[in-house]
N, C-alpha and C positions, 0 to 999 in steps of 0.2 A: 500286172492290168489293173486299171486305174480303179476305185472304186466309187461310184456317182450316186450321188444322197439326192432327195426330192428337197426343192425348198420352194416350191411355190404350190397354192392349192391349184392354181388357172391351169398345169399342166395337167392334171386331173385327167380333164376333159377332153385336153388334145388326144390322152390316151385313147379313149370311148369313141372317137371320129376319125382315125384315124383307118384308110380304106385296110382293109386285110384279106389277102385273097388267098387263106387256104381253104382246105377242104371242110364243110360244117361235120361237127361231131351229130351224134343222136340227139345233146341235150340243146342244141341252139336250132332256132325256128327267128321263124320271119317278123318282125315286129307287129305288134296289135294280133297274131293267130295265135289260139289255144295250145296250149304246152300237155303235155301228159306223159308220166312216165310208163314204161311197157314190158313185160316181161312173156315168156311163152314157156312151155314146162309139160313135158312128158308124162305121160299115167297110165299103167298098164289097164289090161281089159281083162275078160274070163277068157280071152279067144285069145292063141299063137299071132292070128294072120289079122289083127286091128290094133289100133293104141288110142287112148282118146291124148289130146292136146287141150290145154285152156289157157287162155290169154288173159292176163291179168293187165288191168288198166289200174294207174291211183293217179288223178287229177288234184294239184295243190286249188285251194280255194281260193290263191291268189293269181292264179291261171282263167278263171272262170270269168266271163263279163256279167258282173250281177247289176238289175235294173233294180230301183227301190218302187214297190209297189205295196201303198200305205203305212205300215208299220213295220213291214220284212224287207225281205233282200232277195231275188229273185234271178237265180239261174237257170238257163234253157239251152240245152245241146243235144245234138246225134250224135250215135256211133254206129259204124260202119265198120264191120269186120269180113273180110272175102278171101277163102282159102281156096288155092290153085296150085292143077299141080305142075311139075316143073315144064310142061306145053302152055302153060299160062290160061289153062283151062279149068275154068271156075267149079268146084265141089262141091261149095257150100258157100254158106253164110251169116250171118245175124247183123241186124238193124234195129239198133233201140232210139229210143228216146228218151233223153232223162233230166229232171228237174233239182237243184238244190236249193233251200231255202235255207234263210239265217236270220236273227233277230237282228244284228246289229252290223254295222258299218264295220268294226274290229275284225270280224271273222270272214269278211270278204276278203279282208287283204291279209288271211292268216297262210302261211306256208309248213302249219304243222294240223291243220282241218286238211282230210281230203275225203274225196269221191270214190269210191272203191268198185270195181266190176269185172266180171269174167263173164269169158265165153267159149265153152263148151264142143268141142267136134270130135266127133268119133271118125276114125279115117284106118282105110288101109295102109298095111307099114312102107308106105313109100316116101319120098322126099315134097314137101310143101312149100309154097310160099305163100306169106299171109300181107294184106293188104289192109292197114287199119287208117279210118281216116275221121276225126271227130268235126266238127262242125258247130260253130256258135251259132245257136237259132236267132238272137237278133243283129248281131254284125255278120253271119252270114260266110265268116270267115272260117278258113278248115286248116287244118294241118292231116298230113300222112305222112306214115312208117311204113316200115316196110323190113319184116321177117323171115327167116328161112326156117326151117324144122327138119331134121333128119330121123324116120321112124324106121328106116329101112335095118339097121344094125342094133332098135332098141330090143327088141324083145330075143333074149335067145336064154332056153333053158326051161326048167320048170320054175327057178325062183328067179323071181321079178321085181324091179326095184325104179320108184319114179326118180322125176328130176326132184330136187331137194328145194323146198319155199318156206324162207326165213318169213317168218310171222309178225308185223304188228301188235293187233291184238288177237289172242280167242276169246271166242265169243260163248256164251250157254245160252239156246234158247229155251221157249217155255216148256220144251219136250226132255228138256238136259243134256240134249244132241250139242254139240260142238261145233262151234264154223269159226274160222277166223278171214283175218284182214293181211291180206300179201304185202310183204313192205314193200317190193319188186323194183328198189333203187338199189338194193345187197346193203344198206347203211345204217348201221345203227346209230342214234345218237344217244345213247344213255349209256353209260358206262354201271350205274352203280345198278341191275338188275338183270334178272335173269332174261334170255331171248331162248324161241322156240323154232324148232325146224318140223315141218310140214311133211311125210313122205307118206306112201301107198307103198303096199308089198302084195305078191302074192307068193305061194308055193306049195309044196305038199302038207296039207293038212298036219297041224301039230306047231311045235313049239320052233324060233327061231333063237340064235341072238342077235345083239344088233349092239355096233360101238359108234358113238358119233366122237370124234377127235377136233382139237382147236390147232389149226397148225399156221406156221409163217410162211411168207409165199417162198423160201427158203426150205420148206417141209422139215422144219423144227416142230416136233411136239412138243404144244402147252399147257394144256390139260385134255383132259377124255372122261364119257361116264358111257357105261355100259346097262343096258335094259334088254329085256325078255318080253318078245312079242309071240300070238298065237293069230298062224297063217292060215289060211283056206287057197283055193281057187279063186275064190271071187276076191279082190283085191280089196279092202282096207285100210283105211288111215290110220296113221300115225303120230302124235308131237313126242319129238325128245328136245327134253329141254339143252341150254348150255350156259353155265354164269361167264358172262362179257365182263365181271366187275373189274376194274384196275389194269384190262387191256389197254395196249397205247393207244395214240388214236395213228392207225398206222390201217395196212390192207391186210386181212388174216384169211385161210383155207379153213372151209367148214367141209371135214372129209365125215361118209356115214357107209359102214359096213353092216352088213345083214350077211350074215350065216345061217344054211341050214344042212346040214349032215356033210355033205360034202363038195355042194356046192355055196358058193361065195358072190356077192355083188356090190360094189363099189362106187355112190357115185359122190360126187365130189360141188362144193360153189365158193367161189370167192366173194366173200363179203368186207368191208370197210369198218373201221371206229370211228366217228369221227360228232360231229356237233350240226344242228339248225344252224345257219350262216357260214356254214365254211364251204366254200367254193369246192364244187364240183373235180374241179380241177386238181384238186391235191390230195394224196392216195396217203402219206405221210408227212405227218407235220416236222419232225427233224430234220427230211430231205426238203421239204418247204422255206424252213427257216436259215438252211445254206445255200439256198436257191436265190434269195433276199440279197447276194453280192453287189446287186448294182442299186440297192436303195438304202442299204447300212454297212454298215462299218464292220471291220471283222472283230473287235473286240464284243460291237452289240449283238453280232451273230452269236458270239461263245458265252456271252450274256444271258442271252433268252434263248441256246440249248441247255447251258445247266442249271436253270430256274427246275424246280420241282413241277411234275406235269399239269398240276392246273393251275399253277400259275404261269407256265410257260403258253398254255393255252389264251390266259387272260392276256399277256401283253403282246401275244400274236393278231390275236381280232383287234385291241387295242388299236394296234399301229393302221391296220385295213379298215377300221371304223372311222379315226379321225381322217380317212382318207375318201371315204366314201363319198361320190359323186350326190348318190340321190341316198340318205343315209332314211329317211322315211319310211323305204322299200325295203326287205333282208335278204334281196341280191347285192350283192357289192362288186357291180358295173369292174369298177379297178384288180379289185382282187381277180376278181377270174378270168380279166385279161391278161393280166400278167402272168397266172401260171397256163395258161392258154398258151400265151407265146412261149413261155420256156420250154414245155411238153410239145410241142410246134418243131421248138428249138432240137430239143433231144430227138426226135424222130428224124429228122433231116442233117444236121449237122455235127452228128457224133462221126469218131476215130476212134480207131481199134487202143487208143489210148488215151480221148478226153470224152468226157461227154457232151454232148451240144450244146446244152446251155452254156459250158465254161468256155467253148470257142467263140474266137471273133467275130466269127459270123452269127453266132448265139447269141452275143453281148449286142450286137445292134440290132439284129431281130426284137430281142427283146424292148433293148429300148428305144425303137423307134417303129416297129411292127412291119406288116411286110413290104420291098420294096417295089415302087411304082413300075420301075423297068431292071433287068437284069442283060448284062452285057459278059457272055460267058466269052471263052477263048481257054480252051481246053487242050491245042492241038497246033499253037503258033510255033513255026520253027525257031525263029528270032529270042522267047522269050518264056520263061518259065509259066505253068497254067495262071491266067489268072482273072478275076471278076470283080465288074464293075456294079454298084449297085445304086438305081438313083432314086432320090426322093425328092421326086417335080414340085408338092409341097411346101418342101422346105428350102429348097434351093440347093441341094445337099446330093453330093453323090460319094463313094468309101468302095473305096479299090483292097481287095484282097489279091494274096501272092498264094500260090501253092510251093513252097517253097522245098520238099521235102519229093514232091510227087505220089505221097500217101494221103493226101485228099487234107491236109490240114491250112485252110487258108489261111494267111496269118493279115490282120488287116495294118496296113502301108500310111493312110491318113493317120497323122499328126494326132497324139490325143489331144492335146491340148487347143485341137484345130475341128474337136470333133462333131460341135455347132450346136443349136439346143435340141434338146430330147423332150423329149416325152415326160420324164421324172428327175431334169434339172435346169 
């Protein structure tokens, strides 16, 4: 398959303007509405028939609408969290108005500064839905999100363990008690320090053994740490540290096991090691570099992959920063859109022998986005299965034929006649 390269800056803007008709992911919102990260965690209580659900929100300052008042900038918004049972009957709710004030314009555009919130619900052990809304009080624009939480099988036995919460910062108050800011997005943007995981546990009064492990997503153990904690019938919170130093830029699993006597409970949480500015669509740097086959030559890809980790990261980011259509913002729409199309191709076009983004349909999808229309012919008597993809904006169409009958549709439109794409 011929590799195609970017040769004009103008094509960058075509990429982000093409219509895309795929399902929106949880990090996508209508333009101009406030965005926030959200996570719900389950915690044991003193009794067997109820549990706590804590809904965490994390709002980057860059996604708030700040208005200047004299020498300060102020953002005002309202948060509503509604808990419903599976019959859509409301069982509880929280509504809060919040105000964020900063002294500089630079802070209003920061994605490293965040406003943190948490809302706690004491619920019977059942299944619930949470509807979360955030409305900017100046623009009146609102973003809605939904979560489902299952408490039915959460409590088992005397030994109980909460879900795991990755922590951004541990804060000590004036009384010497510890609080924390939740990470929420489960992404570590520094490999040079220890990170912490927060959990609560309850059990028979006495000690329990705790072991935390970092695993690859394939289950390979990379490092571990052991601890001993005191348990009571009343749940108490604990922090356990884990050194993320020198982990590759990839996804991992943190697994925590608490053992007391004959009882053992394990909770796991997936997290990613990345950096500020990396697209949320990228989960593994080496894989992302391989997926750049439509904008780099094989020699360029191999050279980038063979570089030391920090140099590799630098080269990767320099490539996308040079093509960022909005360089004064921290989001790189081009990088986000490219790897979003890679991921959609992987979901929709993979076969038993080939990843979706490596297929011909994947290639066309990455280069041109979603077609305006698809004419499918899976069962015509006089031909093999084929599809015709139409791009009305480009006055182009692409024909794919499944020669083998196993879903591997090959492009029959001549490559030299593929036409003007987003990337060249």
